N, C-alpha and C positions, 0 to 999 in steps of 0.2 A: 343499553340493551344489544346483545348479537341477535342475528336475526334467525329465524329459524332454520334446519337443515332442508337442504331440497327445493330451499325458495331461489327464484332464477334470477341469479346477479353477473353483470357483465364482466367481464372480466377488467373493463378498462375503468370501472366505478372498483371494485377492491383493490387493484393495484393502487388509485390513488389513496386508497385508505392504510395499502402496506405500507406505500411508501410517507407516510404521515408519522406511522408507528415506528419506520426508522430512523426518524429526525427524534420521535420522543426516545429515543433508546439511544441516542445520540452515537449513531453510524457515522464514520468518516462520510465527509462529500462526497468522494471516489466511491466506496461500496454503495450509496443509494443511489447514484447515478448508474454506476457498472447494475444493479437491480431491474433499477427503470427502463435502460434502454436493453437489453437483452431478455427480457421477460414480452417488451412491448415489438421485438422486431419476432419472439415467437407467436406473439399474440395476432399478428399479419399476416405469418405463415398460412395457419392451421385458420384464420379465414378467409382464406384466399384459397385453400385445397378443399377443406371440409365444412366450410359454413359453420364455423364453429366461435361463438363470442360469449357463452355465457362459462361460470366456474365449474358448473357441475355437468358440462357434457366433458371437459377434458379428461382424457383416460391415458393410463401409461403409453397404451396403444399408439394413440396419437404424439406423445412426446417423442416417443420414439425412434417413431416416423421421419420427427423433425431432426432429429440424429444422426440417422441415418443420413438424410439428405445432406448433413452437413459436412459427414466423413464423406460421400462420394463426393464434394467438389473439393474434396483434399486439406481439407482444415485440419489443423495438427491435432492430435489428442489433446492436451494439454488443455487448448483453448477451448475444446466442446466440453471435456468433462469442467470447465472454470461456471459455465454456461448452463449444466447442469446444476450446480453449487446453486447457483439464480432461479432457476426454477424451483427449484427443494426450498428454497427459503420461503420463494412467494407462497406455495402451496401447504408449506407448516405452518403458515400465518392465517390462511383459511379454513385449516383442520381447526385452528387452537381458534380459532372464532365459530366454530361451528357451521361454516357455510359447508362443507364435505365433510365425508365420514373416514375418507381413507386419504392417505398422500398420495395420489397416482406415481410420483417420483420413485419412490422406494422399490418400484414394481423396473425401473429401465437401467440398464445397465452400462456401466461407465465405460469410456475409454479405456484400453490396455494402453499402457505411456512405456515406452522406453525407457529402461533406468542409463542414462548417460549421466556421467561425470560432467558436470558443466564447467568448461573452460572460464578460467577467471586470468587475473593480474598475476605477473610470476614477480620476484621480491626487488627484480632491476628495475620492475617498470614501479613498482607501488615506491620504491625511491626518488628515482625520478619527479613522478608527480606532487609527492610531498615536499621536493626540492622547487618545484617550478613555483608559487609561489612565496617568494623569497623576499617581498620590499616589508616595508616599516609603515607603511599604511594599514588605518584600519583594515579595511578591507583583505588587505594579502595576510594581514595578520588570523584575521577568521575563518578566510579558505582554507589556508594550511591547516587551522584548526580544527575545520568542518572536515576535512581529508583524514587528518588524526581520526576523528572518533570516529569516522566511517572503518577504518580498516581497524581499529584496535578495539571496537566494544560491539559491533554486529550490529547496532543498533541501523534500526531501519529510517530511509527518508525522513514521512513523516513523524518519527519520534522525536528526530534532529531538530525541527522546524520549531514540534511544541514544548523541547525541552524551555522550564525555567530556574533563572537564578535560585526560586527553594528548592529546587531539585537534587541540586552542588551537597552533600553533604562532604564529610570528611575522606572518606575514605573509598565510598560509594556513589554513583547516579542515582536516583530515582530515575527509572523508565517507566510512562505509562504505554503498556502496549493493547496489541489487540485484545478485545474483549472488555477492554479496560481494566488490563488486569496489571499491578505493577512487579517488575523486576530491581533488584540491585543489578548495577554493573559498576564491578571493581573500577577505581580509579587508578590507570596502571601509572608506570611511571613515565611512559610517554606522554600521558594524556597529562596527565598533572604537571607537566613542564610547560607544555604549550595553552593548558587552563589559566596559568598563575600568571602566564604573559600577554594572553588575550585578555584574560578579567582586566590589567592594570590598562591597556590601550581603549578599552571600552569604557573603562572610568571616564579618561581622558575625552575621547572624541561623546559623550553624552553630558560631558558637565555644561552646565545653564545651559542644557538644549529642552524645550516643554511638547509635549505631545508626544514623545517618543513609548514604544512598548517596553519600556524598559525591567517589566515582571519576565520578559524570555531571554534566554542564554541570547541565541544566535540573533542579529537585529540586521537588518537591509540598509543600506546606506541614507536613506532618509529615515530609518529610526524603525522601522515597521516593523513586525513579525517576518521571517523568512516565508516564501513558496516551496514545495518540494520542486518549482520547477526551475528556479531559479540555484537550488541544489545539484539539481539534475544540470547546467548551463555549464555552473563553477565545476564539475568534475568533468566533463564532456569537453570544455576548454582546454582545461591541465593534460587530460590525458590526448588528446590528438596532437597537440603542441610537443607531448614527449613520445610520438612516435609509436602509441603502444599495437599492438599488434593487430590486423585488420578484423582477425574473426573473432576475438575481443572487441563483444558489448561494455562501451564503456558508459556505467551508470553506477548510481548509489548500490542497487541491490547487486551488480556484481561483486564489491568492494564488503558487501557480506557475506558470497559466497567465498572469498578471498579470507576473509577470518575463518570461516570453517573448515577451509579445507587445512589452512597454515596450525589451526589446534588440532587435527586429527593427524599433522607429522608429529605430534609429542605423543601417543596414547602409543 
C-alpha cells in the first residue's frame, strides 16, 4: 500500500523502491544503473549544500540550482539533459506512489543543445572496415556480419546482442527495442548474403557443443550471449586498424548515424 502524501520519506529509501520497480519493469541494466548513479550524485549534492534528505523537501529550485552548478562546470548540454531525464523518472515514480503531489522536474529548464550534424564514417571507411574481417574462422565471419548489421539496419548495440534465432523471419528481423516495442527490419540483399554464410558457419561451430546459448543469433567464442562491450571492441579494433579519421568516434552508435545519414541521401 502506498504511503500517505507528505509523510517524511528519505530520498535513499524511495530510490531503493524506485530501482526495484525498474527491475520489475525489466528496464535495461544500463538504464537502471544510470538512474541510480545520477540520482545519488544529486542527493549527495543537495544534502551537502542544503541539508535536504527527504523526498518532500526537494523543490524545482533546488534541482535547477544543481543543473546550473553542472552547467557552470562546463558539462555538455546533452549530458545535463540526460541527467534531468533521470531525475524526472525518479520523481515521476514518487508522484505515482503519491509520495508527492507534483513532479518538481516539470518546472526545471532543460539546456538548449546546439543542432550539430554528428560526424560519422564515410563510404570508404565503411567498406574498409567490412573488409577487415576477411578470414574463414567463425569469429571472422561473425564479426563481419555484425558490421553488416550495424551499418545496414540501424540496429542498436544492445538490440544486436539480444537477437534470437526466432527473430529471423523470411524477409525481416524482429527487433525488440526501447520500451519493449518490436519493430521489423527488412533483410536487405547484403544482410541476407552474410546471414546465410554466418548461419552455416555457426551451425558447424556449435555442433556437438553443450551449454551454449544457442537461442541467441550472435555467440561469443565460448558460445555465450555477446555483451555490448564485445561489440564495441569489435568495431573499435577494425576502425582503428582501417585508419578511420581521428575526429570520428568509432562505435556502434556512430554506425547508426551512418545508416541514418545514408538514408537521407535518397530523400
